[in-house]
C-alpha angles and dihedrals in degrees: 000000000000106000111238093010107058123080134188126199118227130183120255115244095037146122117307092212092073092056092046092053094046093047090052088055091052097252124142111237118217122186126218121199127252113204111227092189089058097050092270096304117169114256094235095190091054092045093050091051091058097053119097139152091284095055107117102174146003116211113215123196126200117245093240091054091047093052090053090050092052092047087063093061 
């Protein structure tokens, strides 16, 4: 990661621990939307708009895992 230049895309909602770790490494965290009304599908248009030359990774989460996460809230 290049501090101040690298970014990583995380799902929203998601786990805060990922953002904390990435921030400690100097990465910019960007969040893409998961659509609850569509069974937690990724909003692909929103995701695509977040990607640029400095995007190093996109974290994907399985639907089953996401449902468990949201049951906790």
